[in-house]
N, C-alpha and C positions, 0 to 999 in steps of 0.2 A: 598382500592378499592377492589371489588371482581372481579372475571373473567366474571361477568354477562355482556353480551353484547347486547345491544338494537335490535330489529328487524331491526330499520332503518340502523344501522350501518352493520347488516348481510345482508340486502339487497343490500347496497353499495358494499359490499366485493363481493357478488356473480355476480353482474353486472360487477363489475371490473375484477375479475378472468376469466368471460366468454370471455371477449374480448382478453385476452392474449394467446389463445392457439398457434398461430403460434411462438410468441415470445418465448413461454416455449418450443415448440419443437425446435427450433433453440439453445436453451441453452443447453438442452438435448444432441442435436448432439455434440456440443463442449465438454461436460463433458464426453461424451463417448470415443472420440478421445483422450483426454488427460488423460482419466485413463488407457487407452491402451498403451499410450506412457510412463507413469510411471510404469505400470506392466511390460514393456517389458524391462525398464532399470533395475528394481529390478532384473528380472531374469537374464539378462545378465550379471549382476555383482554378480550373485550367493550368494544372500542375506541370511545368515544363523542367526539361532537364538543366537548363541556365540555372534554376532555383538551387540547384545542388552546390553550385561554386560558394566557396566561403569568402569572408572577410577576415581581415587584421587590424590590429591596432583599435581605433575608436568602434568600429563597425558600423559607420554610417551607411544608410543606403542598402541596407542587407535585404535584398528583395525576397531571398527564400526564407530567411528568418521570419519577415513580416507576414509573407503568405502563409508560412506553416501556424502562425498565431490566429490567422482567419480561418485555418482549417479547424484548429482545435475548438473555435467558438463555435463553428458550424456543427461539429460532432457533438459537444456538450449543450447545443441549444441556448447559447449566452450572448450577451452584447459584446463581449471582448475577451481576450486571452493573452497571456504572458508565457511564452515558452523559452528558456534561457538554459545555455549550459553553465551559467554564471551561478546557478543554484547548486549547492554541493551536496545537497540531500533534501529530502522531504521535509525535515525539520526546519532547515533554513528556509525554505519555501513558506511553510506555514508562519514561520516568526516574521518574515517580511510583510505577509498579509495581515498579521495581527498588530505589528507596530505601524503599518500604514493606516490602520481603520481606527486605533485607540489614541487617546491623548490623556494627560494627567487629569485624573478626577473621573474618568470613564470607569466602568465596571465590566469586566469579562466573565462570563457564566460558561461553565463547562458542563455539558447537558447529561452526559452519561458517566459520571465518575472521575477519576483522575485521567488526565490524558496520558499519552504514551511516555514513557519513562524520560527520553531527551527531550521532551517539552516541558518538563517539571522546572529545568533551570532556566529555561526562556521566560516561563511565567514568573518564577521567584519563589515558587512553593520550596524549592530546594535550592541553597546558596551553592551555585557553580561558578561564580565569579560575578564580576561586575556587569551592568547594562540589562539587567531583566526589566520587563515589564513593570513589576511591582516597585522597582528601585526608582522608576521614573513617575511613580504616583498614580499606577493603573491598579484598580482593586480587582481583585479575584474571588470568585465564589463558585463552588462545585455542588453540583445535584448528586448526592449519592445515590447509587443504585438501591432498588428496592426488590427484594427477592432475585437478585442479580440480572435485573431487567431495568429499563429506563423508568423513572419515577415520573409519571406525566403530571400528577398533581404538584408534586414538588418543583418540577420545571415551570408551570404556569406561576407559582408564587415568586419563583425566583427571578424571572424576567421582568416583573411588573414595574420594578423600580426604573423610571425614565432615564437613569445613568447608565442603564446597561445598553452597551452600544454594540456588543458583538456577542453572539452565542456559539460556542464552539461544540460541533457535534463529530465525534470520532466513529467513523463507519466501523473500522475493524476492531476486534477486541485487544491489539496490543498484546501485553503481557497479562492480561487480567483473564478470568475465566468465564466472563460473560459471553452470550452469543454476539456474533458479528450482526451489525443491522442490515437488514434489508432497504432497498430503495424505498418501498412502500412505508416502512417503519420510519424511515428516516422524513418522509412527507408528513407522517402524522405528526412528528415533533416540530416541524416547520409549521405546521398548522397552529398549534398551540402557541409558539412563539410569536406569530403574526398575530393571532387574537388577543394577546395580552401585552405585548409590545411591537406594534408594526413598524417603529423605527430602528429596532435592532437588526443589525446585519447577522445574517446565517452562515457561517463558515463551515464547512465539511473538509475534513481530512479524509481523502478520498483514496488514502495509500492501500494498495492490495485489492481495490474493489472494482477498478475501471474495466468494463466490459465482460463482467462475470454476469451482469444481467443485461437486460435489453434497453433499459432506461438507465440514465445517472442522476444523482440527487439534484441537479441544476434543473431538471424536468418536472420536479415535484416541489419546488418551493425554495431551495438553497440558492443564497445569493451568490457564494462562491464555493467552487471546489479547488483542492489543491492536492499536488501529488508528486510524485518522483518519478523522472524517466528511467531509472534502473529497475523500477518495477513494471507493471502491467503495460503502461501505454509506450514505453520504449521498445516492447516486442524482443528484448534480448540484444538488439544492436545499438541503442544509445549508449554512448560511454559514460555520460554523466548528465546531470540537470534536473530540472524540476519544471513543473507547469501551474498556472492559475487560470481558471476559467471562470467567469461570472460578470457582475455588474462594473461597467466601465470605470467608476469612480474609486471602486475597490482595487481594480486591476493598477489605475494609475497611483494609488497610495501605497502598493506593494513596489511597484517599479522604483518608486521614488526612495524606498528603503533598501532595493537591491542595489541601486547607483546612489544618486544623490539628488535632492530635489532640484530642479532646474534642468536636469539631464533626463532622467527616468528612464524610460525604454528607448530613447533615442541612441543610446549607445548600447555595445554588447556585441562583440565579434564573435563569428561561429567559427573560425579557425578550419575550416574544411569539414566539419561535421554534419552539415545540413542532410546530405544524402542518407546518412545513418540514422538521423531523427525521422527523416520521411519514411524511409523504409521500414524502420522499425514500428512506426505507427500504423503504417499498411499491414503489416504482419500481425500486430498486437492482438486482434480478436482471436485469430486461431493460436497464437503462442498462449495466450490466457487460458483458452480452452485445454490445452494441452498441460497445463499446470493445475487445472481444475481436475481433470482427469486423474493426474497423478495424487493428487490429494485425496479424491474418493477412493482410488485403489488402496493407498497407504491405510485408511480409516478400515476398509473392508479386511484387509489381510491381519491388521493388527486387531481386530475385533474377533476374529478366528481365534487368536492366540490369547484372549480373554481380556485385552486391555480395554480400558473405557476410552472413547474417542468423542471429540466434540468440534465439528458436527458430526454425527452418524453417516455411515456410509450411504443412508438412503435419504438424510435431509437435502432439501434444496440450498444450494450454495449461494452465498453473498459476498464473499472474498475468497482469495486462493489459499488461505491459511487452515491448516489441519493441527488441532491439538491432540496430543496423545499423552495420557495421564500414567505416569511410571510409579509414583509414590516413593521411589526411592533414588539415589544419586546413581549408582552402579549400573542398572539397566539403562539408565537415561544416557549415560556417557557410552555404553557400548553401542546404543542405537545410533547415536551422532558419529561414533567412529565407523560403522558400517556405512552410513551416507557418504562421508568423505570418501570411503574406498571406492565408491560408485561414482565419483567425479571425474570429469575429462581432465581437470587441472589439479594438480597438488594432491592426486589420489594417494599419495605414498606417504603423506603427514598424518599425525594423529592429533584430533582436535583435543585442548585441554581448556579447562575454565581459566579465565582471565578477568583482570579489572579493566572491563571495556570502558571508554570515554562515555559520560552520559548515564551510567546506570549504577544502581545503588548497591550491586552485590556482583559476585562474579557471574561471567556468563560463558557457556560454552556455544561454539558455533563451528557447525560445519558447513564448508562452503567452498568447493573446489571450482570457481567460476571464471570465465573468461573476462567479465567485468567486475571488479573488486566491490564486493558488497551488494551484487546485483540479485535481490530476491525473486526476481522473475525466473532466474535459474535455480536449479534444484539446491535448495540449503535446507539446514535445521539449526535451530538456535534455543537456547533455553537458559533462563535465570537460575542458578543453583541454590534454589530456595524451595520449601514446601509450596506444592505438592509435587515438585520435580515434574513438571509438564513440558514437552518437547513441542516446538510450533515449527512444522515442516510446511515449506511453501516452495513453489516453482516447480520448474521441468521444462526446458526448451522444447523437448518433445516427450510425449507421453512414454514412448518406448525407452528413452534413457532415464527418465524419472521412475518407470515402473523397475528398472534393473538397479537404480540405486536403492530403491525401498527393499527389494529382495535381497540385497547385499546387507543392509541393515538388519533384516529379520534373520539372516543367516549368521551375523554377528551375535545376535542374541541368543541364538538356539544353540550353537556350537561352543558357546561358554556358560551356558546355563547350569 
């Protein structure tokens, strides 16, 4: 398929974009605020070119790595941070945080229903092999959603048990249909937990949410935030990795699980990747804004075609994910096919549903990215189950993200 886009789709795009001026202005204001915050942190910590040099082997005395962790702690307003390319994904980083904070007999509470699919095996709710939290004697409880929103009363009751040591709050919706949580809503949940169990550590899965708002969850009561570097904070340049920012004891516990007790954070070579991690973080507020604009545009143009979206094009955003409800498998697959056609990498392939590791049903994924699996780059994925909802995210530039969405619409219309 060429990049030829019909006048019908171009007209739809113009109409959609014309109605988004206020949204785009709001997004730009947030990006400017966050860009200044990141710049101030770089300057305060006197970033120098020498920090971009990498280490090999054990990775002892990696000054650039250690300084970057100080900068993350500054940006997230926390005591400490751990930023490592040794984390293979966000799930790995969250698992290290959980294993570092929990011991046999403790209770983990998920505050907003089931966590993301790949964490179910970590917890042990689904048998994905040996080594889950539950297999080591950690008990798991889950506060179900009420009217597809957090159940505050249920949360208060669930955390009163003094054996509850960690409360997990997932900021993004994952593959559920609930709304993603705002930082303010996370703050309200943190207040409930602290009021009923002040000793419980509050861990926020911050994936897809960094720099979408001007505050982060650690500024409103969360004890630890965890995320992936190939999502928002890597700015599209980080080649792999994850981060944690929060209380020092929780960071040390996670570091001991990433490596081993007695070594913790002292080892971990960066293999020449420091420059990309620094530059990616510096660009992240702007890059995230591009992804948010792409999501808003996608919502608006799909609404013009009569599809239901969540959030709608006029709602304030709390992460970069855009849900589009198709109601049937065929239009969903066509949309993903069009997104793939709009990618700079692997644009010539056609995505098909497959049994992706960590998921309980086939998943279709359109992702032509420079970094494999990087969802800050334009991508679209969906579990092939009712209600056949696509989850669109990313866009390194608004212009390329917009083009990808237009090609997806073209695919829908030309084969309708």
